[in-house]
C-alpha positions as CSV (number, residue, x, y, z in Angstrom):
1,M,-18.1,-7.7,12.8
2,R,-14.4,-7.2,12.8
3,R,-11.9,-9.1,10.6
4,R,-9.1,-11.3,12.1
5,I,-5.7,-10.0,11.4
6,V,-3.4,-12.7,9.8
7,V,0.0,-12.3,9.0
8,T,1.7,-15.0,7.0
9,D,5.2,-15.7,6.0
10,Y,6.1,-14.3,2.3
11,Q,4.4,-16.1,-0.3
12,E,5.9,-16.3,-3.9
13,E,2.5,-16.1,-5.5
14,W,2.3,-12.3,-4.4
15,A,4.9,-11.5,-6.8
16,T,3.0,-13.3,-9.7
17,A,-0.3,-12.1,-8.8
18,F,0.8,-8.4,-8.9
19,L,2.3,-8.9,-12.4
20,E,-1.1,-10.4,-13.4
21,F,-3.3,-7.5,-12.0
22,K,-0.7,-4.7,-13.2
23,N,-1.3,-6.3,-16.7
24,Y,-4.8,-6.3,-16.7
25,L,-4.8,-2.7,-15.4
26,E,-2.3,-1.8,-18.2
27,K,-4.6,-3.3,-21.0
28,E,-7.9,-1.9,-19.4
29,L,-7.0,1.6,-18.5
30,H,-4.9,1.9,-21.6
31,Y,-3.4,5.4,-20.4
32,P,0.1,6.2,-21.3
33,Y,0.7,8.4,-18.2
34,L,0.4,6.0,-15.3
35,R,3.0,3.9,-13.6
36,I,1.9,1.0,-11.3
37,E,4.0,-0.1,-8.5
38,H,3.5,-3.1,-5.9
39,V,4.0,-1.4,-2.6
40,G,3.5,-2.8,1.1
41,S,4.6,-5.6,2.7
42,T,3.6,-8.1,-0.2
43,S,5.9,-6.3,-2.6
44,V,9.2,-7.1,-0.5
45,E,10.5,-10.7,-0.8
46,G,11.1,-12.4,2.6
47,L,8.9,-10.2,4.7
48,A,5.7,-11.4,6.6
49,A,2.6,-9.7,5.7
50,K,-1.1,-9.8,5.8
51,P,-2.0,-11.5,2.4
52,I,-3.5,-8.3,0.6
53,L,-1.6,-6.6,-2.2
54,D,-1.3,-2.9,-2.0
55,V,-1.3,-1.5,-5.6
56,L,-0.3,1.9,-6.4
57,I,-1.0,3.8,-9.7
58,I,0.9,6.9,-9.8
59,L,-0.2,9.5,-12.1
60,P,2.0,12.6,-13.2
61,D,-0.4,15.0,-11.6
62,S,-3.9,15.5,-10.6
63,S,-5.0,16.5,-14.1
64,H,-4.9,12.9,-15.0
65,F,-7.1,11.6,-12.2
66,D,-10.6,12.1,-13.7
67,I,-9.8,10.1,-16.6
68,V,-8.3,7.5,-14.7
69,K,-11.2,7.4,-12.4
70,S,-13.6,7.1,-15.2
71,R,-11.4,4.3,-16.6
72,L,-11.4,2.3,-13.1
73,D,-15.2,2.8,-12.7
74,S,-15.7,1.1,-16.2
75,I,-14.0,-1.9,-15.0
76,G,-15.8,-2.0,-11.8
77,Y,-14.0,0.2,-9.1
78,F,-15.4,2.9,-7.4
79,H,-13.8,6.0,-6.0
80,N,-13.9,5.8,-2.1
81,G,-12.2,9.3,-1.4
82,D,-8.7,9.7,0.3
83,Q,-9.8,8.1,3.7
84,G,-7.9,10.9,5.4
85,I,-4.5,10.5,3.5
86,K,-3.7,13.6,1.3
87,D,-2.8,12.9,-2.4
88,R,-3.8,9.3,-2.0
89,E,-7.0,8.3,-3.6
90,V,-8.7,4.8,-2.6
91,F,-10.7,2.7,-5.0
92,K,-12.8,-0.4,-4.2
93,S,-14.0,-3.1,-6.2
94,R,-17.9,-3.4,-7.0
95,L,-17.4,-6.9,-8.2
96,D,-15.7,-10.2,-7.2
97,S,-12.2,-9.7,-8.3
98,P,-10.7,-12.4,-10.2
99,F,-7.1,-11.2,-8.8
100,Y,-5.6,-11.7,-5.6
101,T,-7.1,-9.6,-2.7
102,H,-5.5,-6.4,-2.9
103,H,-6.2,-2.6,-2.2
104,L,-6.0,-0.1,-5.1
105,Y,-4.8,3.4,-4.6
106,V,-4.0,6.5,-6.9
107,S,-1.5,9.0,-6.2
108,Y,1.3,11.3,-7.5
109,P,5.1,11.1,-7.5
110,N,6.0,13.5,-4.9
111,S,3.1,13.1,-2.7
112,I,4.1,12.0,1.1
113,S,1.8,8.9,0.6
114,T,3.9,7.7,-2.6
115,K,7.1,8.6,-1.1
116,N,6.3,6.8,2.1
117,Q,5.4,3.7,0.6
118,I,8.2,3.6,-2.1
119,Y,11.2,4.4,0.6
120,L,9.9,2.2,3.1
121,R,9.3,-0.8,0.3
122,N,12.7,-0.1,-1.1
123,H,14.6,0.1,2.4
124,L,13.0,-3.3,3.3
125,R,14.0,-4.8,0.1
126,K,17.8,-3.6,0.8
127,F,18.3,-4.2,4.6
128,E,17.4,-7.8,5.6
129,Q,17.7,-7.3,9.5
130,D,15.1,-4.6,9.3
131,R,13.0,-6.7,7.0
132,H,13.3,-9.6,9.6
133,I,12.6,-7.0,12.7
134,Y,9.7,-5.5,11.0
135,G,8.1,-9.1,10.0
136,E,8.4,-10.3,13.7
137,L,6.8,-7.1,14.8
138,K,3.7,-7.5,12.5
139,K,3.3,-11.1,13.5
140,Q,3.7,-10.2,17.4
141,L,1.1,-7.2,16.9
142,A,-1.3,-9.4,14.8
143,Q,-1.2,-11.9,17.6
144,Q,-1.5,-9.3,20.2
145,F,-4.2,-7.3,18.4
146,E,-6.0,-10.2,16.5
147,Y,-9.3,-8.2,15.9
148,D,-8.1,-4.5,16.6
149,I,-6.7,-3.2,13.1
150,D,-6.3,0.4,14.7
151,S,-3.9,-0.9,17.4
152,Y,-2.0,-3.0,14.9
153,M,-1.4,-0.4,12.6
154,L,-0.4,2.1,15.7
155,G,2.1,-0.6,16.7
156,K,3.9,-0.3,13.4
157,T,4.4,3.2,13.5
158,D,7.4,3.6,15.5
159,F,9.1,1.4,13.3
160,I,8.1,2.9,10.1
161,L,9.1,6.2,11.3
162,S,12.5,4.6,12.4
163,V,13.2,3.9,8.8
164,L,11.3,7.0,7.1
165,K,13.6,9.2,9.3
166,Q,16.7,8.1,7.2
167,Y,15.0,9.6,4.1
168,P,14.3,13.2,2.7
169,F,11.2,14.1,4.8
170,T,10.3,17.1,6.7
171,K,9.3,17.2,10.1
172,A,5.8,18.2,9.1
173,E,5.8,15.5,6.4
174,L,6.9,12.9,9.2
175,D,3.9,14.2,11.2
176,E,1.4,13.9,8.3
177,I,2.5,10.2,8.1
178,I,2.1,9.6,12.0
179,D,-1.5,11.1,11.5
180,A,-2.2,8.8,8.6
181,N,-0.9,5.8,10.5
182,K,-3.6,6.7,13.1
183,Q,-6.5,6.2,10.8
């Protein structure tokens, strides 16, 4: 059964929910070499979004991955591969989470995935007009493709690329971002 795509206006509780989850992860993982970022649309005040937090754990490099993977496993998260996106590992909860609905990723500072998420987030935080356009686009796509997440994601690609082309990506990196949005 396919899930219905719901995009809502920005909710103040998203920022609070992220901070609670970040504090939990920092305490439970107890690993000094990580940075935890709130990315995705719920991280942008005023932006309409699906009410699911995107949380990114950034490690200095892949040599730290196995330790963090083991610690995430000990608190109920299993590694679900990269799901076709290079240098971005997906973790799913085996348990009912006491935290807000979320996606949890592990990546590295210079990966295309990390740069994509951070540049887009920071751009939308800074430029109100783009934030408004993107929010309206997401609402329209959610109505048009109510049960089709692939078409919803693909419908956002042109806008995302128009933003990311303003940042230091090579053509090959932008092509990789396009491929990732198709998955």
